[in-house]
Structure formats: C-alpha cells, structure tokens
GUGU-329230 format. One record per residue (C-alpha): residue in three letters; x, y, z. Coordinates in steps of 0.001 Angstrom, whole numbers, plus 500000, padded with zeros to 6 digits. Example, Ala and Ser with C-alpha at 12.3 -4.5 7.8 and 13.67 -1.06 7.14 Angstrom:
% GUGU-329230
ALA512300495500507800/SER513670498940507140/
***
This chain:
% GUGU-329230
MET070616048273507724/LYS068496049373510704/PRO066577046035511116/ILE069883044105511043/TYR071345046361513705/PHE068246045851515881/ILE068507042057515668/LEU072178042238516686/LEU071295044442519606/VAL068683041983520882/SER070892038946520377/VAL073795040270522439/PHE071558041689525151/ILE071068038317526775/LYS074719037293526769/GLN076823037736529876/VAL080571037798530402/PRO081671034168530812/CYS083109032375533821/LYS085033034341536450/SER087376031517537494/HIS090475033064535911/CYS090134036392537713/VAL093059037573539835/GLY092722040509542232/THR090031043070541383/CYS088111042135538223/TYR085193043456536189/SER082079041882534716/GLY079125043070532702/ARG077056042568529593/LEU078694042074526228/PHE076595044979524959/PRO075027047925526811/GLU071355048127527650/ALA069033050476525782/GLN069271053253528390/ASP073044053397527864/ILE072856053864524076/PHE072400057353522611/HIS071713057858518908/GLY072777061119517259/LYS075013062028520228/HIS078769062073520724/LEU081640063357522862/LYS083844065615520771/GLY087588065690521380/TYR087975062757523789/SER088804059891521432/TYR092211058330522075/ASN091984055305519757/ASN090065054787516514/ILE089261051295515222/THR087837050374511829/THR084704048227512204/ASP081012048417511382/ASP080073046014514197/PRO078831047799517359/ALA079445044677519464/LYS083111044575518410/CYS083478048268519140/TYR082050047822522633/HIS084241044741523168/HIS087358046815522443/CYS086233049270525129/VAL085603046480527653/GLN089115045118527084/ASP090841048499527467/CYS091483049769531012/ARG091513053378529810/CYS088129053221528065/LYS085074054720529800/SER082741054801526798/CYS082805054406523031/GLN081013055754519998/MET080566054847516348/LYS079962056593513059/ASN079871054577509850/ARG082898052227510055/ARG084786054178512722/CYS084783053052516343/GLU086169055617518796/LEU087347054660522288/LEU086873057503524789/ASP088593058271528091/GLU085648060369529306/ASP081926059640529490/ARG078600061477529647/THR078836061939533415/SER081930064139533100/ILE081391065681529637/THR078082066769528104/LEU076980064842525035/THR076478066992521937/ASP074281066420518899/GLU075953064933515825/PRO073923063048513185/GLY075219059583512366/TYR076911058946515708/VAL075881056301518262/TYR077289056620521786/PHE077668053624524145/ASP078243053997527876/LEU080444051348529500/LYS078692049547532361/GLN080602047105534564/THR080641045836538135/MET083665044887540249/TYR084320041670542087/GLN087272040093543872/GLY088995037087542362/ALA091835034885543506/SER094319036567545819/ASN096998033881545968/MET098252034792542458/ILE098619038534543045/PRO102240039606542392/SER104407039929545478/GLY104738043422546876/VAL101151044424545977/HIS099282045059549237/GLN096244047142548276/CYS094778047183544766/TYR095604044925541848/ASN093664044757538574/GLY096491044332536073/CYS095872047628534280/CYS099409048913534799/ARG101011045892533140/SER100579047484529714/GLN102400050631530935/PRO099672053076529805/CYS101305056216531223/MET103270058239528687/ASN106250060581528969/GLY107686058982532095/GLY104428058962534071/THR103970056483536929/CYS100958054161536806/LYS098927053379539924/GLU096051050892539809/LEU092696051885541333/CYS089959049604542616/ARG087245052055543687/THR085031052193540571/PRO084932050410537185/LYS085311053756535392/GLU088633054570537124/LYS090880051539536815/PHE094211053368537055/THR095726056811537360/CYS098958058309536086/GLU101215060501538182/CYS102747062849535626/GLY106006064723535622/ASN106174068482535945/ARG105875069127532194/PHE102953066823531369/ARG099325066292532295/GLY096281064369531077/ASN094749060980531801/VAL097924059208530621/CYS100341062182530752/GLU099800062717527023/THR099554066515527104/GLN102675068650527284/ILE102728071776529466/TYR104507074948528378/SER105497078161530124/SER104312080448527299/CYS103342080490523628/LYS106970081297522883/ASP107999078183524793/VAL105770076089522490/VAL107882077065519476/THR111133076720521415/ARG110374073152522455/LEU108444071865519448/SER110447073688516737/PRO108773076148514337/LYS107888073437511813/LYS105868071425514339/SER104206074232516307/LEU100707075037515086/LYS098220077657516176/GLY095776076275518702/VAL095099075663522382/TYR097979074695524679/PHE098309074121528409/ILE100400076948529848/ARG101807076973533384/ARG102116080467534789/THR105645081096536009/ASP104493083155539006/SER101706081042540508/LYS102273077650538809/ASN098579077600537829/ILE097919075739534581/ILE095473077317532128/ARG094377076653528559/ILE095610079344526170/TYR095164079898522441/CYS098529080578520782/HIS099214081981517327/PHE102649082121515748/ALA103913084665513225/LYS106951082566512372/ASN108362084828509675/LYS108662087630512219/ASN109510085433515241/ARG106501086690517158/TYR104362084594519478/TRP100833085704520329/THR098662084905523369/LEU094915085424523007/ILE093502087435525920/GLU090076088408524567/SER087615087714521749/PHE084023088848521281/SER081397089172518571/LEU079652092416517707/LYS076471090806519006/ASN078128090419522420/ASN079776093838522412/TYR077482094931525247/LEU079371092546527540/PHE082751094149526749/LYS082245097782525696/ALA082601099212529204/LYS085341096820530357/PRO088885098257530168/PHE091743095777530195/TYR092722096766533730/ALA089298095612534996/ASN088956092063536297/TYR086350090638533954/SER086909087033532946/ILE084384085223530792/ASN084554081652529488/GLN088173081543530626/ASP088325077764530264/ARG086987077954526681/PRO089570079836524588/LEU087902078671521366/ASN084742080598522213/TRP085418083438519787/ASP082027085052520544/ALA082712085764524226/TYR086064085050525866/ARG088418086907528172/LEU091178085979530593/SER091103087101534206/LEU093035090240535088/ASP095507088187537114/ASP096251085929534140/MET096522088859531734/LYS099005090571534045/SER101062087399534199/PHE101358087239530402/ARG101863090999530228/SER105017090669532345/SER106818088768529571/SER105247090540526581/THR106565093436524520/LEU103781093678521932/PHE100020093762521588/ARG097692093498518623/ALA094021093480517648/THR092561091403514805/CYS089174090916513167/ASP087299087673512499/PHE090222085432513455/PRO090630082520512697/LEU088237082784509742/ARG090577085345508187/ASN094320085814508063/ALA095353087971511010/PHE097137090489508792/GLU094867090803505748/SER093127094022506754/ASP091693095680509860/PHE094390095001512428/VAL096696096965514683/ILE100102096111516174/GLY101779098151518873/HIS104622098110521376/LEU103640098075525032/LYS106348100635525786/GLU104444103060523517/VAL100889102074524462/ASP100359099900527522/ILE096894098435527112/MET097062096993530640/ASP098510099831532715/ASP097474103010530853/THR094233103681532708/LYS093317107061531253/VAL093975107493527541/LEU092337110094525316/GLY094617111331522570/CYS097269110402520027/LYS099226107195520640/ARG101978105681518503/TYR101549102256516855/GLY103851100008514871/HIS101267099388512162/ILE097570100111511672/ASN095277098868508928/ILE091671100053508926/ARG089441099333505921/GLY092575098764503841/TYR094170102105504738/ASN097649101610506205/CYS099936103558508476/SER103297102483509967/ALA105124104042512927/CYS102372106628513259/THR099931107980515812/ALA096172107419515977/PHE093489108794518259/THR093051106349521148/ALA090641106069524076/HIS090721103871527191/SER089150104580530581/ASN086995103163533356/ASP083912103186531120/TRP085533102456527754/HIS087033099393526233/PHE090359100184524572/HIS089661101462521036/ILE090909103666518205/ASP088905106413516488/VAL090652107736513375/THR087689109883512300/HIS088825112679514623/ASN091702113572512243/ARG093798114827515141/CYS096762112475514719/ASP099029111087511969/PHE096635108424510696/LYS093819110100508735/PRO092032107667506410/LYS089055108900504397/TYR085807108666506341/THR082310109939505652/LYS081104109044509145/TYR082230110692512358/SER083282109004515608/VAL083553105447514247/ASP085174103076516759/SER087746100458515748/PHE088794097318517696/GLY086431097934520623/GLN083778100047522330/TYR081714100140519111/GLU079369102927520092/HIS079377103791516378/THR080323101223513729/GLU080440100674509976/GLN079914097560507877/GLU083111098145505892/SER085193097064508893/LYS085849093327509177/CYS085303093546512939/THR081799094986512593/ALA080533093844509176/THR077835091657510762/LEU076618090829514255/GLN078671087625514002/SER081925089493513213/THR084510089167515971/THR087332091199517514/GLN090427089671519137/TRP093087091166521397/TRP096483089558521942/LEU099695089984523913/GLY102906089118522086/GLU106485088058522726/GLU109428088463520373/LYS112432086231519823/
***
C-alpha cells in the first residue's frame, strides 16, 4: 500500500485549485493536497475531531477539510478521516501509530464584490450561510486569516468553537439539567457563581445516593513529595487546566473555596477511575464534622460518616486525624486512640495523604503509580 500512496501524493502535488472566476467576496485557494512539510506520519490531535468520514483516500479526506469552513486540519487512520477544528499551531501533536496528520494551507483573495448580499459592509465569505453555530449562537464571518473563517457568539450557557459545549454551575447542575440517565462522570465546564470564571472540572455522580462529587485534587505516590506538606487551606494549584492528570492535579485555593461554599460532604478515594470509588480504601465525611478547608490545626479524633481502610470498615465513628501547615490532611488509625481501630502490625501508617509511612496493602500506596483523590460533594 505504501508505494500506491506515494504515487497519489506526487500526482496531486502539482494540481492547483481551478479558476477563481466564481468567487464572491473573500475566497480561498490552495493546493488540492498539502506539501510534504505539512504532512506528519504517526502524529495526531486527540479530542478535536468534530466530523468523521469513511474513506481510505487521503485526497478525499483533505478535500472535505478544504470545503468545510470550520476545518483547520485533518487526520486519517485506516478508513477513518477526521476533520479537526484545531491545528498543530494551537494544540501539540502527540504520537499515535497509524495516524497521518494533514495541515490545511490556503491563501485568501478578493473576488467579485457586486454579488455580495445587501447589508454586508465588511467581511463576506459565505461561511455563515450553513448556520454552523449551535444552541442559538450567532455566526460572524471573519476575513483575517484562512484558519479563522467565522466565529460564533455564544449564549451565557454555552461555549466552544460553534457553541457546542454546555456550561454548568456545578456538578449537581449537570445532573439537574441532563437528567441522571444522561449524566456521565467526566470533565465539564463549570461557571463559578461568585466570579463567573469558567473552569474545567471532573465530576462524578453517586446516583443511588443523590450525591455529586467535584474533584479538587489527585496525585500519585510517586508525586507525593509535591503534596505532602500542602494543607488544603494553602494556595497550591497544579495542572489546574488538566483535571484528567491523575498523577498531579489540584485546584487553586480560590476555586476550592468556591466549591466548598455549596458543598456539605468530602471524600477521599484510591486509584480512581481505575477502581470503583467505594470498593475499599475510601473515606466519606460531613464538612460540619470535619472541615478539610477551614480546620487549620487538627491533631486528634474526628468523626466520619464512613471509613474503609484495607477492607476494615467503620461507620459514624472517629479516627485519628492530622492537618496543619506542614501536613497534608490525612488519617492515622494505627494510634488506636479513637473509635476506628483496625488491626495493624506497623505503627504510624498514613492514609489518604502525607504518606510519611505507607504500606503496600493500601490501594492508595500499593505502587508508586497508585493515586489518591480528594473530592467535595453536594447532596440532593
């Protein structure tokens, strides 16, 4: 197949877009296939495909991109052609065997002006005729660069290149507006009610209990050194715009406080999402009993709704807890000073943070790749 593909590449190289006589307003021209420097084998943009087309012909795939005002680049794998609304100048290409990425290259020129629709005084390229903006967005044509042919002015509850992404006020709002059957765990755009800032948040839904969880922190045991001396009341954001970075992620203090204001619960989990959040090694508490944000000096017994450590369970009971300027919030049940007293052969083993001393039996610390998550929760 490779020699055939090479011949096709050479044959379309020399072809140009035909006659420009039918152009009205601002128009675009370019090769029918990109040059070698604009083709990247084994590379792709993940998560930016808005239309998939079945074809094994690279020239047809590129042609679909040329004909689509939204398209900035395209990529192929096997018989799948993906049109993309971003390109390698805005998003970094990543390695993926089997993919071929094609960058769209065009130039602009001005065509006939006597046929431009009445009332259009600045830019006209015809891209708004197909009404690309979704969810009530208003389309405005642009004539500054071939990669930006139009823009969409979105309503208050939507964003994205064509207003395709819904904005919510909280993880609870996701379920309220989508219905429990349609709401899935994942990343959502959340607009803070106090500042109106929009941030990406990972939401998880415990539908059987009508609880809605907002991820505020996640880190691997390997990266514990970045978190072990960072209490929740310290401003220490890391990878805030990448909530799927389970190895090192934390919201800013300002954002955590905003979500804290509407939360009644908190929890810690291990190795989420690789494991069910409530299999073993987790804790759930009420903020009125233990305020992980505002309790700045904790060293003693605190009451929790439910604790599971190494399979040992305790409900509505106390456990030895520590949280201070130099300590990440954590539980140490080896002290045997409180209600929860599971069997331990080691002394001073930390759970759900700090990790000065650990054990492999815990799902949070079984390997260097094991992860710990902290969440704030709302109830129905």
